[in-house]
C-alpha positions, 0 to 999 in steps of 0.5 A: 500500500502506498504512503504519501508520508513514510512510516517513521518513528513518532516523535511526541513531545507531549509534555511540552505540547500542553504548554507550548502548543499555543505558541503557533500561528494555527492557534492564534485568532484570525478571520477564521474565528469570526466564521466558525458557524459557516466553516463548520457547516461546510467542513465537519469531519467524522469517522465512518468506520475506520475512515475519516471523511467529511460529514455531508449531512451538514449540507442542508438544502436551502429553500428557493426564494419566491422569485427564483426561476425553476431549475428545469428552465435553466438547464443546458443554457436555455434562457427563458425570460420570466415575465414581470420578474426583472431580478430573475431575468438579470440573473439569467442574463448574467449566468446563461448556463445557471444550474440549481446549486447543490447543498454543498454550493449553498454552504459555500455561498453562505460562507462567501456572504458571511466573509464579505466575498466579492468578485465571484468567479463561477464555472459550470461544465460537463466535467464539474463545477467550480466557484471562487471569491475574494472577500474582506476576511478570507478568500475561498475556492470550491470544486465539484466533480461527481461526488468529489469536493474540494475546498480551499480557504485562506485568511487575508490578514494575520495569522494568514492560515489556510485550509485545503481539503479534498474529499471523495467517498470512493477515493482520497481524503486530504486535509492540509492546514498551514500557518505563517509560522511554518506549523502545519497539519496534514492528513492523507487517506488513500482509497484503500483506507491507509492513512498518514498524518503529519503535525507540527504545532508549537513544540509538538511534532507527530509523523506516522501512518497506519492501515486506517485513520481509526488506528491512527486516532487510537494510537495517538489519542493524547496528541489528537485530543490535546493538540490536533483537534483544538487546531481544527476547532480553532479554524472552524472545522467541526468534529461530528460524533460517530459510533467510533468517536471516543466520546461515544466509546466512553458512553458505551463503557459508562452505560455497561459499567455495573453499579457499585453497592454504594450507588445501588444504596443511593439509588434505592433511597432516591427511588423511595423518595420518588414515591413519597407522599410529600410533594416537596420530597418527590420533587427534590428526588426528581431534581437529584435524579436528573443530576446523578442519573448517568452515575446511577443509571445501571442501578436505577434501571435495575432497581426500578423493577425490583423496588415495587415502585408506583406507576407514577414513579416508574413514569418519572424514571422513564421521563428522566431517562428520555431527557438525559438521552435527548440531551446527550448526542453521544447517548443518542448515537448509542441508543438509536444504533443499539450499540450495547447489543451489537457484538461486532461493534463491541468487539471492534472497540476492545483493542483501544480500551483500558483494562477496566473498560475492556473487562466491562465490554467482554462481560457484555460480549459473553452475555450476548454470545454465550462464548468465553474467549477471555481477554483477547481482542483478536479472538473476539474480533474473529468471532464477531467477523464470523457471525 
C-alpha cells in the first residue's frame, strides 16, 4: 500500500505540547474565528468506520426564494425570460448556463456572504463545477466533480492560515492546514483506507501512518485530543460524533459499567423518595435524579423493577431517562444504533480500551454470545467477523 508520508518513528513531545502548543500561528485568532458557524457547516469531519471523511449531512438544502426561476428552465443554457420578474431575468442574463446549486454550493455561498466575498468567479461544465471569491476576511475556492469536493480557504490578514481539503467517498481524503509560522497539519487517506498524518504545532511534532485513520486516532489519542483537534476547532472545522468517536466509546463503557453497592444504596433511597407522599420530597428526588442519573443509571434501571415502585414513579424514571438521552448526542448515537447489543461493534472497540473498560465490554460480549474467549481482542474480533 502506498504512503504519501513514510512510516517513521513518532516523535511526541507531549509534555511540552500542553504548554507550548499555543505558541503557533494555527492557534492564534484570525478571520477564521469570526466564521466558525459557516466553516463548520461546510467542513465537519467524522469517522465512518475506520475512515475519516467529511460529514455531508451538514449540507442542508436551502429553500428557493419566491422569485427564483425553476431549475428545469435553466438547464443546458436555455434562457427563458420570466415575465414581470426583472431580478430573475438579470440573473439569467448574467449566468446563461445557471444550474440549481447543490447543498454543498449553498454552504459555500453562505460562507462567501458571511466573509464579505466579492468578485465571484463561477464555472459550470460537463466535467464539474467550480466557484471562487475574494472577500474582506478570507478568500475561498470550491470544486465539484461527481461526488468529489474540494475546498480551499485562506485568511487575508494575520495569522494568514489556510485550509485545503479534498474529499471523495470512493477515493482520497486530504486535509492540509498551514500557518505563517511554518506549523502545519496534514492528513492523507488513500482509497484503500491507509492513512498518514503529519503535525507540527508549537513544540509538538507527530509523523506516522497506519492501515486506517481509526488506528491512527487510537494510537495517538493524547496528541489528537490535546493538540490536533483544538487546531481544527480553532479554524472552524467541526468534529461530528460517530459510533467510533471516543466520546461515544466512553458512553458505551459508562452505560455497561455495573453499579457499585454504594450507588445501588443511593439509588434505592432516591427511588423511595420518588414515591413519597410529600410533594416537596418527590420533587427534590426528581431534581437529584436528573443530576446523578448517568452515575446511577445501571442501578436505577435495575432497581426500578425490583423496588415495587408506583406507576407514577416508574413514569418519572422513564421521563428522566428520555431527557438525559435527548440531551446527550453521544447517548443518542448509542441508543438509536443499539450499540450495547451489537457484538461486532463491541468487539471492534476492545483493542483501544483500558483494562477496566475492556473487562466491562467482554462481560457484555459473553452475555450476548454465550462464548468465553477471555481477554483477547483478536479472538473476539474473529468471532464477531464470523457471525
